[in-house]
N, C-alpha and C positions, 0 to 999 in steps of 0.2 A: 353617665354615658352610656349609651347603647353597646351591647357586647360587639365585639369585632369578629367578623366572619372570613372576610378577605383583607389580607394585609400585604400591600405590595411594596417593595424595597429595591429602591434605586442603588445598587451596589456602587461603591466607590473604594478610594484607598484609605480615607481619613474620616469623611462625613458621609452619613447614609441618610437619605430621605425616605420616610415612612408615609404611606398612604393608607388609610384603614377605611372600610364601610361594614354596615351591618348587613342582614339578611335581606333588607330591602333595597340595598344598594345607596343607602345615606351615608354620606361621608361623617365619620365619627373621630377621624384621627388625621391630622397632618403635623408631621413632626421630624425634626433634623436631629440625628444623634452622632456623637464622636464614635469612633470605632469601639473603643474599649467599653462603652455603655450599651452596645447593641445587645449582646447576649443576655446581661442582667436584666435588660427590660424586657426582652421577650418572654424570659423565664418567668415573669409576673405575668403575662396575660393569659387568659384562657386558651384551650387549644383551639386553632384557627387555621385556615388555609392561608400559607405563605407564598407570594409568587415573586419571581425574579426573573430577569433575562439572563438567559444561559450565557455563560462567559467563564473565563479561566477560575475565577474564585468561586462562583456559584457553587459547584459542587462541594467545596469544603463548608461553606454557610449552610447550604442544604443539609448536609449531615448533621451539623451542630444544632439546626433548629429541629431535625426529626428527633434528635436525642431529648429534646425539650418537650416532645409529645405534638409538636405541630406538624400538619400535612404541607408537602412542599411541590410547588409548580416551577419547572423551569420553561421558559418560553424563548423560542429563537427570536433574537432582535429584530429580524425583517418582518416578524408578523406583529409586532408591538408598534413598530414605526407608524402604520395607518392610523393608529388611535391617539397620536399625539396632537394636542390642540395647541396651536399658537407658535409662539417661540421655544426653543429648545431651553428647558430648565430643568433643574433636578424635580421641582415639584410636578411640572407637566410629565416628565418622563415617568414617575412615579405612578400618577394618576393613570396615564396610557397602559402601564403595566398591569396595573389593576382591572381596567376596563377589558384589555386582552384576556386576562385570566378567567373571566367570567363568561367568555363565550365558550358555549357547550361543545363545538367541534373545532377548538384550539388545538394545534398540534403542540405536543410536549416533549421535552428532552428529559430522559431519565436521570436521577441523581447517581452519579458515578461512585464507586466504591474507592478506598484508598489504594487497593491492590490496582484497580484499572486505571487510575491516575499515574501510579507508578511504571505501569506498562507503556502508558501513552509517553510518559517521560522517556523511558527507554529508546521508544520508535523514533521520536523527534530528534534525540540525541544521536542517532544513528543517522538519519537524514541530513542534520547538519553537517557531520562529518564528510559525508558523501559528497555535500555540495561544495564544501570547503576544498577537499581534493579534487574536484572537478574544475573548481576556479583555479586552484593552484597549477594544475596540470595545464590548463589554457593559457595561463600566463606564461608558463615555462615554454610553450609552443610557440607564442607569439613572439618573445624574446629570441628564440633561436632561429626562427623564420626570418628575422631582420639580418642575421648573418648567413642566410643561405642554406640554413640546416633544417630540413622538413623531416618531420617523424609521421610514419604511417599512424593509422588509427590504432588505440588501443594503449593502456597504460604500460604494458609489458614494452612495446615498441618504443614509448617515450624513455621509459628507464633505460633501454638498451643505448640509445641516442645520447642520453646524459652521461653514461659510462664512457662512451666515445669523447664527448666534450672535455670531460676531465683530463684526457690524455693527449688533446689535439694542443701542441704548443704555438701552432699558428693563430689562435685565439687571444685576443687580450688577456691578460692575467686577472683583470678585474671581473672581467665577465665569467672567467673559470671559476672565481672565489664566489661570486653570486650564485652561479648553477650548482656549485657544491652545497651552500647553504640552503637553498631552496629544495635541494634533492635529499637533505637530511630531514629537512620539516616533510616533505612527502613520505617519507619512509616512517616518520612518526606518525602520519594521519594514516597509512596503510594498517599500521599495527593497532591504531585507535578504531578505525572501521571494523577489523577482523573481531576485536575484543568486543565491540558493541553487538555485531552480529552473534558473536557466540553467546553472548548474554540471553538474547532473544531466543536462541536455540535450546538453551537450557530450561528457560521458561516453558516453551512449547513442549518439551519433552516431558516435563514436570505436570503440566496442566491437561487435565482429563479431555476437556472441550477442544483444544488445540489438537490434541492426538485423533480425536475424532474427526475434526475438519479436515487435516491433513491426510486422511484416507481417501479423500477425493481427489481425483486428477485435476490438475491446475490451481490447487491451493498448497502453497508451502508454508514455509515458517513465518514470512513476514505477513502474509495475508491472513494466515488462521490467527496470529497474534493481534493483527489490527481488528478482526472481526470480533474476537473476544474482549478487548479493551473497548470497543466503541459502540457494539451493537447489542440490544437488549432485544430478543426476538418478540418478547410479549409487547412491544410498543407497534407491531405490525401484524395485521390481519393475516398476511400470507405473504408468499415469496415475491410476488408480484409487487407488492407494496414496498418490501425493501429495495428492491430492482429501481422503482422510481424514485425512493429516497435517494439512491445513490446516483440518480442521474443517467441511468442506463436505458431509458425509454424515450421515444419520440416527443419534440416538443410540439405542442399544438396551437393553431392560430385559426380557429374555427368560429364560424357565425352564420346564422340566418340557416341552420340545418346543414352547413356544407362543412364537413370534416376536411382539414388542411393539417397533414402531419408535416413536420420539418426534421431537422437533425436532432440528436439527442439533446436533452435538455441541461445536461451537465450541471444540475443541482445536487445539493447535498455535498457529500463527503468527497473531496477531491481524491485524498489518499486511498480509500477504499476503490474509487473508480480507476484510478491508475493501476492500482495491484492486480485487481481483477482483470482488466483489459490485459495486462502482461501474462496473466496466468492463460487467458484465453488465446494468445499469440502462440504459447506454448503447445496449446493442445491443437491449433489450427495447422501448426508447422508439423506436427507429427501424426497427424491423422490419417494421411494417406497409407493404404496397405494394412490398416487395423480393421478389424471385422466387428468390433463391439458396436452396440446401437448409436451411442454418443459419436464416434468417430464415422460412421457412415452417415449419420445426420449432417456433421460437418462437411464430410466431401460433398454432400447433395447441395448445403447450403453455399458452399464455394462456387460450385458451377451455376447456380442460379443468380446469386448476388454480389459476388466478387469478394477479395478477402478483407477488405475495410470494413464492410458492413457486416462481415461475418466474425470479425473479432469483437464489435459490439454485441452480436447478438448471443455469441457463446459467454461473453462476460455477463449477460443478463442471466443465462441460464445459470451459470455458476452463482451468482447472487441467489436466485432462487433456491439451488441447492444448499446453499449456505444456511439460510434462514431454516430449513427443514433440519440440517444438521445441528444448529444452535438449539432449535426447539427440542429436538431429541436428547440432546445431551443435558439441557436443563431438566427433562423428565427423569433421566437416570441418576442424576446427582443425588 
């Protein structure tokens, strides 16, 4: 059998489909392996390029394969789809991954370290807690509104109303019991969110790259930790490419030499785009009256384009600054 140069693996929970080709592109391997035999099989193979779709478990497997001496390429699933021939099967998926991996201009995802994945887990757990608290508060508002009790915006106003409900004897006792139980649960979620945020603050305070990023106005703990966890500056030629990856550039619908620009593309990482736009909102809100170059530029931008376009433009600039800061922090490390 010719030596395998490109080995594509369609990841799964229990059974993995392998598709290997030699340096001429001739298929030399089609094989399905159970999970417990995958590492031992790859350990016997000569060093080759292992390609997989980027997914939750791909980073773990990528690190394992790198320790065995293989090179790893992770490909976004949307770039693999066009290469699938016929129906969706594990064999066709593995072949499509192999075809996509051999394209010279294919965009790749860098293999994340365990520390980066742990940081992403901390971020996602905080987001889940915040969403749970928001859902619970909205449910409480809806229940109280059915009894003519309206709470102003904000959690503090809702908590004040809940304290009043506990003392209102005109309400049914069953409703007061329900509200008391949900109020306790809301307090637990408040404590959990605070703990999750403190966890990220401790990490950011101890991480050199996070501290370097947070020196930039508009970038705080959440944005800095998200950038450190998810962005490898070496994967982008410049800050403009990072901004495009995050989806902060106009979408195009151009043809026949006529360039048509639409709204922002909203491609890439939703979390990073959201955080950068929130940071941009803070900069735009506080720009008036400041004399630094960035604030003066924001004031002029507001006058020309309006606040909503200014938010995106400032977020785009923050993304470019972040690429420079990440690159410089890597050089200093």
